ZALUMVEX-145605 format. One record per residue (C-alpha): residue in three letters; x, y, z. Coordinates in nm, 2 decimals, always signed. Example, Ala and Ser with C-alpha at 12.3 -4.5 7.8 and 13.67 -1.06 7.14 Angstrom:
+------+--------+--------+--------+
| rest |   east |  north |     up |
+------+--------+--------+--------+
|  ala |  +1.23 |  -0.45 |  +0.78 |
|  ser |  +1.37 |  -0.11 |  +0.71 |
+------+--------+--------+--------+
! end
This chain:
+------+--------+--------+--------+
| rest |   east |  north |     up |
+------+--------+--------+--------+
|  met |  -5.35 |  +1.19 |  +5.58 |
|  thr |  -5.72 |  +1.26 |  +5.52 |
|  asn |  -5.97 |  +1.39 |  +5.78 |
|  his |  -6.24 |  +1.12 |  +5.72 |
|  thr |  -6.47 |  +1.26 |  +6.00 |
|  leu |  -6.48 |  +1.60 |  +5.82 |
|  arg |  -6.54 |  +1.43 |  +5.49 |
|  lys |  -6.84 |  +1.25 |  +5.62 |
|  gln |  -6.97 |  +1.58 |  +5.77 |
|  cys |  -6.90 |  +1.79 |  +5.46 |
|  asn |  -6.95 |  +1.59 |  +5.15 |
|  leu |  -7.07 |  +1.90 |  +4.97 |
|  leu |  -7.21 |  +1.85 |  +4.62 |
|  pro |  -7.20 |  +2.11 |  +4.34 |
|  gly |  -7.47 |  +2.37 |  +4.40 |
|  ser |  -7.45 |  +2.34 |  +4.78 |
|  leu |  -7.46 |  +2.68 |  +4.96 |
|  ile |  -7.25 |  +2.79 |  +5.25 |
|  thr |  -7.34 |  +3.11 |  +5.42 |
|  gly |  -7.11 |  +3.27 |  +5.68 |
|  lys |  -7.26 |  +3.30 |  +6.03 |
|  trp |  -7.10 |  +3.64 |  +6.10 |
|  asn |  -7.04 |  +3.81 |  +5.77 |
|  lys |  -7.35 |  +3.65 |  +5.60 |
|  asn |  -7.16 |  +3.62 |  +5.26 |
|  pro |  -7.29 |  +3.33 |  +5.05 |
|  tyr |  -7.07 |  +3.08 |  +4.87 |
|  gln |  -7.21 |  +2.83 |  +4.61 |
|  ile |  -6.99 |  +2.52 |  +4.58 |
|  lys |  -6.88 |  +2.43 |  +4.23 |
|  glu |  -6.64 |  +2.14 |  +4.29 |
|  glu |  -6.39 |  +1.99 |  +4.54 |
|  leu |  -6.03 |  +2.10 |  +4.47 |
|  gly |  -5.85 |  +1.89 |  +4.73 |
|  tyr |  -5.84 |  +1.76 |  +5.09 |
|  gly |  -5.60 |  +1.67 |  +5.36 |
|  ala |  -5.55 |  +1.62 |  +5.73 |
|  asn |  -5.68 |  +1.96 |  +5.83 |
|  gly |  -5.95 |  +2.05 |  +5.58 |
|  ile |  -6.12 |  +2.03 |  +5.25 |
|  val |  -6.08 |  +2.30 |  +4.97 |
|  tyr |  -6.37 |  +2.38 |  +4.74 |
|  leu |  -6.40 |  +2.60 |  +4.43 |
|  ala |  -6.69 |  +2.83 |  +4.50 |
|  glu |  -6.88 |  +3.12 |  +4.34 |
|  ser |  -6.91 |  +3.43 |  +4.55 |
|  asn |  -6.93 |  +3.81 |  +4.56 |
|  tyr |  -6.55 |  +3.81 |  +4.50 |
|  gly |  -6.60 |  +3.59 |  +4.19 |
|  lys |  -6.45 |  +3.24 |  +4.19 |
|  val |  -6.27 |  +3.16 |  +4.51 |
|  ala |  -6.11 |  +2.87 |  +4.70 |
|  leu |  -6.29 |  +2.80 |  +5.02 |
|  lys |  -6.11 |  +2.59 |  +5.29 |
|  leu |  -6.34 |  +2.42 |  +5.54 |
|  ser |  -6.20 |  +2.26 |  +5.86 |
|  asp |  -6.29 |  +2.14 |  +6.20 |
|  asp |  -5.95 |  +2.24 |  +6.35 |
|  tyr |  -5.96 |  +2.60 |  +6.47 |
|  ser |  -5.59 |  +2.60 |  +6.56 |
|  ser |  -5.47 |  +2.48 |  +6.22 |
|  ile |  -5.70 |  +2.70 |  +6.02 |
|  ser |  -5.60 |  +3.01 |  +6.22 |
|  ser |  -5.24 |  +2.94 |  +6.16 |
|  glu |  -5.29 |  +2.91 |  +5.79 |
|  met |  -5.49 |  +3.24 |  +5.78 |
|  asn |  -5.21 |  +3.42 |  +5.97 |
|  ile |  -4.96 |  +3.29 |  +5.71 |
|  leu |  -5.18 |  +3.41 |  +5.42 |
|  lys |  -5.21 |  +3.75 |  +5.59 |
|  ser |  -4.84 |  +3.76 |  +5.63 |
|  phe |  -4.80 |  +3.68 |  +5.26 |
|  ser |  -5.02 |  +3.98 |  +5.18 |
|  lys |  -4.78 |  +4.21 |  +5.36 |
|  val |  -4.50 |  +4.12 |  +5.12 |
|  gln |  -4.52 |  +4.40 |  +4.86 |
|  gly |  -4.48 |  +4.31 |  +4.50 |
|  his |  -4.48 |  +3.93 |  +4.56 |
|  ser |  -4.76 |  +3.68 |  +4.55 |
|  leu |  -4.63 |  +3.34 |  +4.62 |
|  gly |  -4.94 |  +3.22 |  +4.79 |
|  pro |  -5.31 |  +3.30 |  +4.73 |
|  ser |  -5.46 |  +3.63 |  +4.85 |
|  phe |  -5.67 |  +3.61 |  +5.17 |
|  phe |  -6.03 |  +3.74 |  +5.15 |
|  glu |  -6.22 |  +3.66 |  +5.48 |
|  ala |  -6.28 |  +3.40 |  +5.75 |
|  asp |  -6.61 |  +3.29 |  +5.90 |
|  asp |  -6.80 |  +3.00 |  +6.05 |
|  trp |  -7.06 |  +2.78 |  +5.88 |
|  leu |  -7.34 |  +2.63 |  +6.09 |
|  lys |  -7.37 |  +2.26 |  +6.00 |
|  asn |  -7.65 |  +2.10 |  +6.19 |
|  gly |  -7.61 |  +2.36 |  +6.46 |
|  arg |  -7.24 |  +2.30 |  +6.49 |
|  pro |  -7.00 |  +2.58 |  +6.38 |
|  leu |  -6.73 |  +2.48 |  +6.13 |
|  pro |  -6.46 |  +2.74 |  +6.06 |
|  phe |  -6.36 |  +2.82 |  +5.70 |
|  tyr |  -6.16 |  +3.08 |  +5.52 |
|  val |  -6.18 |  +3.22 |  +5.17 |
|  met |  -5.88 |  +3.29 |  +4.95 |
|  glu |  -5.79 |  +3.36 |  +4.59 |
|  tyr |  -5.86 |  +3.08 |  +4.34 |
|  ile |  -5.54 |  +3.05 |  +4.13 |
|  arg |  -5.61 |  +2.93 |  +3.78 |
|  gly |  -5.33 |  +2.75 |  +3.61 |
|  glu |  -5.15 |  +2.42 |  +3.54 |
|  gly |  -4.94 |  +2.20 |  +3.77 |
|  tyr |  -4.57 |  +2.27 |  +3.76 |
|  leu |  -4.45 |  +1.93 |  +3.63 |
|  ala |  -4.74 |  +1.91 |  +3.38 |
|  phe |  -4.64 |  +2.26 |  +3.25 |
|  ile |  -4.27 |  +2.16 |  +3.22 |
|  glu |  -4.37 |  +1.84 |  +3.04 |
|  lys |  -4.58 |  +2.04 |  +2.79 |
|  lys |  -4.36 |  +2.35 |  +2.74 |
|  gly |  -4.02 |  +2.20 |  +2.78 |
|  glu |  -3.72 |  +2.20 |  +3.02 |
|  ser |  -3.61 |  +2.54 |  +2.91 |
|  trp |  -3.88 |  +2.68 |  +3.14 |
|  val |  -3.73 |  +2.53 |  +3.45 |
|  gly |  -3.47 |  +2.81 |  +3.51 |
|  val |  -3.72 |  +3.09 |  +3.43 |
|  leu |  -3.98 |  +2.96 |  +3.68 |
|  met |  -3.72 |  +2.89 |  +3.95 |
|  leu |  -3.60 |  +3.25 |  +3.92 |
|  gln |  -3.96 |  +3.36 |  +4.00 |
|  leu |  -3.98 |  +3.12 |  +4.29 |
|  leu |  -3.66 |  +3.23 |  +4.44 |
|  ser |  -3.76 |  +3.59 |  +4.42 |
|  ser |  -4.08 |  +3.52 |  +4.61 |
|  leu |  -3.91 |  +3.30 |  +4.86 |
|  gly |  -3.66 |  +3.58 |  +4.93 |
|  ala |  -3.94 |  +3.82 |  +5.01 |
|  leu |  -4.11 |  +3.55 |  +5.23 |
|  his |  -3.78 |  +3.48 |  +5.42 |
|  lys |  -3.74 |  +3.85 |  +5.50 |
|  gln |  -4.07 |  +3.81 |  +5.69 |
|  gly |  -3.91 |  +3.54 |  +5.90 |
|  trp |  -4.09 |  +3.24 |  +5.74 |
|  ala |  -3.97 |  +2.92 |  +5.57 |
|  phe |  -4.22 |  +2.78 |  +5.33 |
|  gly |  -4.15 |  +2.42 |  +5.45 |
|  asp |  -4.34 |  +2.18 |  +5.23 |
|  leu |  -4.21 |  +2.31 |  +4.90 |
|  lys |  -4.28 |  +2.07 |  +4.61 |
|  pro |  -4.42 |  +2.06 |  +4.26 |
|  glu |  -4.76 |  +1.95 |  +4.38 |
|  asn |  -4.80 |  +2.28 |  +4.57 |
|  leu |  -4.70 |  +2.49 |  +4.27 |
|  ile |  -4.91 |  +2.62 |  +3.99 |
|  val |  -4.81 |  +2.81 |  +3.68 |
|  thr |  -5.07 |  +3.07 |  +3.59 |
|  ile |  -5.18 |  +3.09 |  +3.23 |
|  pro |  -5.14 |  +3.30 |  +3.02 |
|  ala |  -4.92 |  +3.51 |  +3.26 |
|  tyr |  -4.68 |  +3.21 |  +3.32 |
|  lys |  -4.62 |  +3.31 |  +3.68 |
|  ile |  -4.54 |  +3.05 |  +3.95 |
|  arg |  -4.77 |  +3.05 |  +4.25 |
|  cys |  -4.84 |  +2.83 |  +4.55 |
|  ile |  -5.17 |  +2.67 |  +4.64 |
|  asp |  -5.10 |  +2.53 |  +4.99 |
|  val |  -4.93 |  +2.72 |  +5.27 |
|  gly |  -5.00 |  +2.45 |  +5.54 |
|  gly |  -4.63 |  +2.37 |  +5.58 |
|  thr |  -4.51 |  +2.73 |  +5.63 |
|  thr |  -4.31 |  +2.76 |  +5.95 |
|  leu |  -4.15 |  +3.05 |  +6.15 |
|  phe |  -3.77 |  +3.04 |  +6.14 |
|  gly |  -3.62 |  +2.84 |  +6.43 |
|  arg |  -3.91 |  +2.61 |  +6.47 |
|  ser |  -3.94 |  +2.25 |  +6.35 |
|  ile |  -4.08 |  +2.22 |  +6.00 |
|  lys |  -4.45 |  +2.14 |  +6.03 |
|  glu |  -4.51 |  +1.95 |  +5.71 |
|  phe |  -4.26 |  +1.80 |  +5.47 |
|  thr |  -4.23 |  +1.55 |  +5.18 |
|  glu |  -3.93 |  +1.32 |  +5.20 |
|  phe |  -3.80 |  +1.37 |  +4.84 |
|  phe |  -3.76 |  +1.75 |  +4.90 |
|  asp |  -3.66 |  +1.73 |  +5.27 |
|  arg |  -3.29 |  +1.78 |  +5.34 |
|  gly |  -3.33 |  +1.57 |  +5.66 |
|  tyr |  -3.43 |  +1.27 |  +5.45 |
|  trp |  -3.12 |  +1.30 |  +5.24 |
|  gly |  -2.90 |  +1.34 |  +5.55 |
|  met |  -2.80 |  +1.69 |  +5.45 |
|  gly |  -2.93 |  +1.90 |  +5.74 |
|  ser |  -3.19 |  +1.93 |  +6.01 |
|  arg |  -3.56 |  +1.99 |  +5.99 |
|  lys |  -3.53 |  +2.33 |  +6.15 |
|  ala |  -3.70 |  +2.61 |  +5.96 |
|  asp |  -3.45 |  +2.84 |  +5.79 |
|  gln |  -3.37 |  +2.98 |  +5.45 |
|  gln |  -3.14 |  +2.69 |  +5.35 |
|  tyr |  -3.42 |  +2.44 |  +5.41 |
|  asp |  -3.63 |  +2.60 |  +5.13 |
|  leu |  -3.33 |  +2.64 |  +4.90 |
|  phe |  -3.25 |  +2.27 |  +4.93 |
|  ala |  -3.61 |  +2.20 |  +4.83 |
|  val |  -3.57 |  +2.44 |  +4.52 |
|  ala |  -3.27 |  +2.23 |  +4.42 |
|  met |  -3.47 |  +1.91 |  +4.45 |
|  ile |  -3.76 |  +2.07 |  +4.24 |
|  ile |  -3.50 |  +2.13 |  +3.96 |
|  ile |  -3.38 |  +1.77 |  +3.98 |
|  asn |  -3.74 |  +1.65 |  +3.99 |
|  ser |  -3.80 |  +1.85 |  +3.67 |
|  phe |  -3.56 |  +1.62 |  +3.49 |
|  tyr |  -3.65 |  +1.31 |  +3.68 |
|  pro |  -4.03 |  +1.32 |  +3.69 |
|  lys |  -4.03 |  +0.97 |  +3.84 |
|  arg |  -3.88 |  +1.03 |  +4.18 |
|  phe |  -3.63 |  +0.79 |  +4.34 |
|  ser |  -3.55 |  +0.68 |  +4.69 |
|  lys |  -3.23 |  +0.74 |  +4.89 |
|  lys |  -2.97 |  +0.47 |  +4.85 |
|  gly |  -2.65 |  +0.51 |  +5.06 |
|  asp |  -2.50 |  +0.85 |  +5.09 |
|  gly |  -2.76 |  +1.11 |  +4.98 |
|  tyr |  -2.51 |  +1.37 |  +4.85 |
|  thr |  -2.31 |  +1.12 |  +4.65 |
|  gln |  -2.63 |  +0.97 |  +4.50 |
|  leu |  -2.77 |  +1.31 |  +4.39 |
|  asn |  -2.45 |  +1.42 |  +4.24 |
|  glu |  -2.43 |  +1.10 |  +4.03 |
|  leu |  -2.78 |  +1.16 |  +3.91 |
|  ile |  -2.71 |  +1.52 |  +3.81 |
|  lys |  -2.41 |  +1.40 |  +3.61 |
|  gln |  -2.63 |  +1.15 |  +3.42 |
|  lys |  -2.87 |  +1.42 |  +3.29 |
|  arg |  -2.72 |  +1.66 |  +3.03 |
|  gly |  -3.00 |  +1.91 |  +3.10 |
|  leu |  -2.89 |  +1.94 |  +3.46 |
|  his |  -2.52 |  +2.01 |  +3.38 |
|  pro |  -2.55 |  +2.39 |  +3.35 |
|  tyr |  -2.72 |  +2.39 |  +3.70 |
|  ser |  -2.47 |  +2.17 |  +3.87 |
|  lys |  -2.28 |  +2.43 |  +4.07 |
|  val |  -2.60 |  +2.60 |  +4.18 |
|  leu |  -2.75 |  +2.27 |  +4.28 |
|  asp |  -2.44 |  +2.18 |  +4.48 |
|  gly |  -2.44 |  +2.51 |  +4.66 |
|  ala |  -2.81 |  +2.46 |  +4.76 |
|  met |  -2.77 |  +2.10 |  +4.86 |
|  arg |  -2.47 |  +2.18 |  +5.09 |
|  gly |  -2.64 |  +2.48 |  +5.24 |
|  gln |  -2.38 |  +2.73 |  +5.12 |
|  tyr |  -2.63 |  +3.00 |  +5.01 |
|  his |  -2.71 |  +3.26 |  +5.27 |
|  ser |  -3.02 |  +3.38 |  +5.10 |
|  ala |  -3.26 |  +3.31 |  +4.82 |
|  asp |  -3.13 |  +3.62 |  +4.64 |
|  glu |  -2.78 |  +3.48 |  +4.64 |
|  met |  -2.90 |  +3.16 |  +4.48 |
|  arg |  -3.11 |  +3.35 |  +4.24 |
|  asn |  -2.82 |  +3.56 |  +4.12 |
|  asp |  -2.61 |  +3.25 |  +4.05 |
|  leu |  -2.90 |  +3.09 |  +3.86 |
|  leu |  -2.95 |  +3.41 |  +3.66 |
|  asn |  -2.58 |  +3.40 |  +3.56 |
|  val |  -2.63 |  +3.03 |  +3.45 |
|  leu |  -2.93 |  +3.12 |  +3.23 |
|  asn |  -2.74 |  +3.42 |  +3.08 |
|  arg |  -2.44 |  +3.20 |  +2.99 |
|  glu |  -2.68 |  +2.94 |  +2.84 |
|  his |  -2.86 |  +3.21 |  +2.64 |
|  glu |  -2.53 |  +3.34 |  +2.50 |
|  arg |  -2.41 |  +2.98 |  +2.42 |
|  lys |  -2.72 |  +2.90 |  +2.23 |
|  lys |  -2.71 |  +3.23 |  +2.05 |
|  val |  -2.35 |  +3.16 |  +1.93 |
|  gln |  -2.46 |  +2.80 |  +1.84 |
|  thr |  -2.75 |  +2.94 |  +1.64 |
|  asn |  -2.53 |  +3.19 |  +1.46 |
|  leu |  -2.28 |  +2.92 |  +1.37 |
|  thr |  -2.56 |  +2.69 |  +1.25 |
|  ser |  -2.71 |  +2.97 |  +1.04 |
|  gln |  -2.37 |  +3.06 |  +0.89 |
|  ser |  -2.30 |  +2.70 |  +0.81 |
|  lys |  -2.63 |  +2.68 |  +0.63 |
|  lys |  -2.55 |  +2.99 |  +0.43 |
|  asn |  -2.21 |  +2.86 |  +0.34 |
|  lys |  -2.37 |  +2.53 |  +0.24 |
|  asn |  -2.63 |  +2.71 |  +0.03 |
|  ser |  -2.36 |  +2.92 |  -0.13 |
|  thr |  -2.15 |  +2.62 |  -0.22 |
|  ser |  -2.45 |  +2.44 |  -0.36 |
|  gln |  -2.54 |  +2.75 |  -0.57 |
|  thr |  -2.18 |  +2.77 |  -0.70 |
|  arg |  -2.19 |  +2.41 |  -0.80 |
|  ser |  -2.52 |  +2.45 |  -0.96 |
|  met |  -2.40 |  +2.75 |  -1.16 |
|  arg |  -2.09 |  +2.55 |  -1.27 |
|  lys |  -2.31 |  +2.26 |  -1.38 |
|  arg |  -2.53 |  +2.50 |  -1.58 |
|  lys |  -2.23 |  +2.66 |  -1.74 |
|  gly |  -2.08 |  +2.32 |  -1.81 |
|  lys |  -2.40 |  +2.21 |  -1.97 |
|  lys |  -2.42 |  +2.53 |  -2.17 |
|  gly |  -2.06 |  +2.49 |  -2.29 |
|  arg |  -2.11 |  +2.13 |  -2.39 |
|  gly |  -2.43 |  +2.23 |  -2.58 |
|  val |  -2.24 |  +2.49 |  -2.78 |
|  leu |  -1.95 |  +2.25 |  -2.86 |
|  glu |  -2.20 |  +1.98 |  -2.97 |
|  thr |  -2.38 |  +2.22 |  -3.19 |
|  leu |  -2.05 |  +2.34 |  -3.35 |
|  ile |  -1.94 |  +1.98 |  -3.41 |
|  leu |  -2.27 |  +1.89 |  -3.56 |
|  ala |  -2.26 |  +2.20 |  -3.79 |
|  ile |  -1.90 |  +2.11 |  -3.91 |
|  phe |  -2.02 |  +1.75 |  -3.97 |
|  val |  -2.32 |  +1.87 |  -4.18 |
|  ser |  -2.09 |  +2.11 |  -4.37 |
|  ile |  -1.85 |  +1.83 |  -4.46 |
|  leu |  -2.14 |  +1.61 |  -4.58 |
|  tyr |  -2.27 |  +1.89 |  -4.79 |
|  val |  -1.93 |  +1.95 |  -4.95 |
|  leu |  -1.89 |  +1.58 |  -5.03 |
|  tyr |  -2.23 |  +1.58 |  -5.18 |
|  val |  -2.16 |  +1.88 |  -5.41 |
|  tyr |  -1.82 |  +1.74 |  -5.50 |
|  ser |  -1.98 |  +1.40 |  -5.60 |
|  gln |  -2.21 |  +1.59 |  -5.84 |
|  phe |  -1.92 |  +1.70 |  -6.05 |
|  leu |  -1.77 |  +1.35 |  -6.09 |
+------+--------+--------+--------+
! end
């Protein structure tokens, strides 16, 4: 849902200047990055460098998001969401509009990255995501609206990050925002109460979405439908047990799911390594056989050449003897 009233008030063009009422920091608008029900996000140039600035007319919603970003910053060693810089008000025709400033994350959308780099990156990026989710869950938060549209892969570091924390919800509360395809409630496989398993179900759906970029709707029993679709994609077969555990809510933590996924990737790595070695050995054997045949052919040709030369010499000698003999007749 889009906040049309806010868009009419704040249709900011590139070059527009926003100056904070309290901190007096200037922000020059470069372009609009996105918008939704509770605000508009702009790319801006500032004293911090390039930043993402979110402008809203809803103090309650924007305060909640700022608290979430601040909570993220307390998670040492993990940076799932953008870093928080500051909050202020902008006076628009005498009316204060709240905004906050956060890190601008450069990168490529998750699905676009997978399409370009290949499905082999799915497991690697999901390991990163589960690691960050584990740290977030220890703070008592569920991410909530976890989906590819909210994920960016930074380049050239190839690190998965999130660009929208609006759906993040404290454990035990009702999920604030969700997208049906990634929501366990939609698939009839759990409630919409914020907990660790809610996010882990969404991770499983992101993996499935990676192999089915064109999403599908629920038809009949959700669990049965998803299992059938997993069976139909060879690329999903190695992940089947992990996906099943996440869909059924059997993992007690993101770390537990991450360990199982890591084991899957290690097995796949070993399998491919063995396959590569077998292929390489097969090529060597083939080349060796080809070289042996070639040598035999060369030897055969050489042998035939010597024999032909010998026969020709004998024939010439016979002719010469006959010629000499005819001279004496």
